[in-house]
C-alpha positions in Angstrom: 235.8 52.1 175.8 237.0 49.9 173.2 238.0 47.2 175.3 237.9 46.1 179.4 241.4 45.5 181.1 242.2 42.3 183.2 245.4 41.0 183.8 243.9 37.4 183.3 242.0 37.6 180.4 242.8 34.9 178.1 241.7 32.0 180.6 238.5 29.9 179.9 237.2 31.4 183.0 237.1 35.1 184.1 235.9 36.7 187.5 235.6 40.5 187.8 235.3 42.3 191.1 236.0 45.6 192.6 236.3 48.7 190.2 235.9 46.4 187.3 232.4 44.8 188.5 231.5 48.3 190.0 231.9 50.0 186.1 230.6 46.7 183.7 227.7 46.1 186.5 226.8 48.9 188.3 227.7 51.6 186.0 227.3 49.9 182.4 224.4 47.4 183.8 225.7 44.6 181.4 223.1 41.5 182.1 223.6 38.3 181.6 224.8 36.6 177.9 225.9 40.0 177.8 229.6 39.9 175.4 232.6 42.1 176.6 236.0 42.6 174.8 238.8 41.9 177.3 242.6 42.6 176.9 245.6 41.9 179.5 247.6 44.2 177.6 250.2 42.0 177.8 250.2 40.0 174.7 248.4 41.1 171.4 245.1 39.4 171.6 241.7 40.7 172.3 239.5 38.4 174.0 235.7 38.1 173.8 234.0 37.0 176.8 230.4 36.5 178.0 228.8 37.3 180.7 227.2 34.0 182.9 226.6 34.9 186.6 226.4 37.8 188.7 226.7 37.9 192.7 226.9 41.1 195.2 230.3 41.6 194.5 231.6 39.7 191.5 230.7 38.0 188.3 231.8 35.5 185.9 232.4 35.6 182.2 233.0 32.6 180.0 235.7 32.7 176.9 233.8 33.0 173.8 237.2 33.6 171.3 240.2 35.1 171.1 241.7 37.3 168.1 245.4 38.5 167.7 245.0 42.0 166.4 247.6 44.7 167.0 246.7 48.1 167.2 249.9 50.2 167.3 251.0 53.3 165.4 253.4 52.2 162.7 256.1 54.6 163.8 258.5 54.0 166.9 259.7 56.8 169.0 261.4 56.8 172.6 261.0 59.8 174.5 263.7 60.8 176.9 261.4 63.1 179.2 264.0 65.3 181.3 262.1 64.9 184.6 259.4 67.5 185.7 256.7 67.7 188.3 255.0 64.3 188.4 251.5 66.1 188.3 252.3 67.6 184.8 253.5 63.8 183.5 249.9 62.8 185.0 248.5 65.4 183.0 249.9 64.2 179.6 250.7 61.2 179.6 247.6 60.2 178.2 247.9 62.2 175.5 251.1 60.4 174.9 249.8 56.9 174.7 247.5 58.3 172.4 250.1 59.3 170.1 251.5 56.0 169.8 254.8 56.9 172.0 256.7 53.5 172.3 258.8 54.3 175.3 259.6 56.8 177.6 262.6 57.4 179.8 262.1 59.7 182.3 266.0 61.4 183.0 267.2 63.2 186.4 269.0 66.4 184.6 270.6 69.0 186.0 267.6 71.3 186.3 265.4 68.3 187.7 264.0 69.1 191.1 266.0 66.5 193.1 262.5 65.9 195.0 260.2 64.5 192.5 259.4 60.8 192.9 257.2 59.0 189.8 254.7 56.7 191.2 255.1 53.8 188.4 252.2 52.0 189.5 250.1 55.3 189.1 251.3 56.2 185.9 250.6 52.9 184.3 247.1 52.8 185.5 246.5 56.0 183.6 248.0 54.4 180.7 245.7 51.5 181.1 242.9 53.8 181.0 244.0 55.2 177.9 244.6 52.1 175.9 241.2 51.3 176.6 239.5 54.5 175.3 241.5 54.7 172.1 242.0 50.8 171.2 245.9 50.8 171.7 246.8 47.2 172.4 249.8 48.1 174.5 250.6 51.2 176.8 254.0 53.0 176.4 256.8 51.3 178.0 258.5 53.7 181.0 261.6 53.9 182.4 264.0 55.7 184.9 267.7 56.9 183.8 269.9 59.1 186.1 271.3 61.1 184.1 271.5 62.7 180.5 275.1 61.1 179.9 273.5 57.7 180.9 270.9 57.9 178.2 273.0 59.1 175.6 275.5 55.9 176.4 272.6 53.7 176.3 270.9 55.0 173.2 272.5 55.4 169.9 271.8 58.1 167.5 269.6 60.1 170.1 268.4 63.4 168.9 267.8 66.8 170.9 264.8 68.9 170.7 266.3 72.3 171.4 266.8 75.9 169.9 268.3 74.8 166.1 267.9 76.1 162.6 267.5 72.5 161.8 263.7 71.7 162.1 261.9 69.0 163.4 259.6 68.6 160.2 262.7 67.9 158.2 264.3 64.8 160.4 261.3 63.7 161.5 261.7 60.5 159.5 265.1 59.5 161.0 264.3 60.3 164.7 263.6 57.3 166.9 265.1 58.5 170.2 264.7 62.0 171.3 265.0 64.2 174.4 263.5 67.1 175.5 264.6 69.0 178.3 262.6 70.1 181.4 261.7 73.3 182.7 264.7 75.3 182.5 266.3 73.4 179.5 269.5 71.7 179.0 272.7 73.1 181.0 275.9 73.9 179.6 277.2 70.9 180.7 274.5 68.8 178.9 274.8 70.1 175.9 278.6 68.6 175.6 276.8 65.4 175.6 274.8 66.3 172.6 275.6 65.2 168.6 275.5 68.4 167.0 274.3 66.8 163.9 271.0 65.6 165.9 270.0 68.5 167.6 266.1 69.6 166.1 263.8 72.5 167.0 260.5 74.2 166.1 260.1 76.9 163.3 259.7 79.2 166.4 260.9 81.7 168.5 258.9 81.5 171.8 259.7 79.1 174.6 257.4 76.3 175.3 256.8 74.7 178.5 258.7 71.3 178.4 254.6 69.2 178.0 254.0 71.6 175.7 257.3 70.5 173.3 256.9 67.0 174.1 253.3 66.9 173.1 253.9 68.7 170.0 257.4 67.1 168.7 255.7 64.1 169.2 252.8 64.9 167.3 255.2 66.0 164.3 256.9 62.6 164.5 254.4 59.9 164.7 251.0 61.3 162.9 
């Protein structure tokens, strides 16, 4: 773990309890005078704290130093992910965070099942755990959009991942916003919203699952 997350870090004194206490004190067995790095994932600072007291259910730290330290991918990518099963999103979200995706907008498309409901709080916890492991100084920003048409209106120069003779490798330096379809892809009506010059694909004749496509495309663009 590269740092510990606590939304309140930055204060001169920091008290931890519950899961953070169990992890640092019970599992990691930190002792008085140990120094531990924290981030709040709201600003760009990393904070060094010294453990000064331990009780049965909580522990207190004193701020030693703070440093602005930005650890982000130099490339920026906004993904429009047509909504799939939330369990699939939960499984692959940490990988997208590690790759450095800046933002994901979940889009209710025509082939998205309408009973799918996202638990944004749960997804953010997954992202926080991912960033503490990989060292990233932020987490992916998450949004929800009601239709592909609405998304395209709000995001200029959107690219679409679909079957195309223009490969994503040839356009990766231009792509800042990319839409990936859900299971079943895009409907005919949705394809009318596409800018035909902004359709990209893979150099493959195989049909990829949505989660495979989004990981593969993000990897090609970002790293």
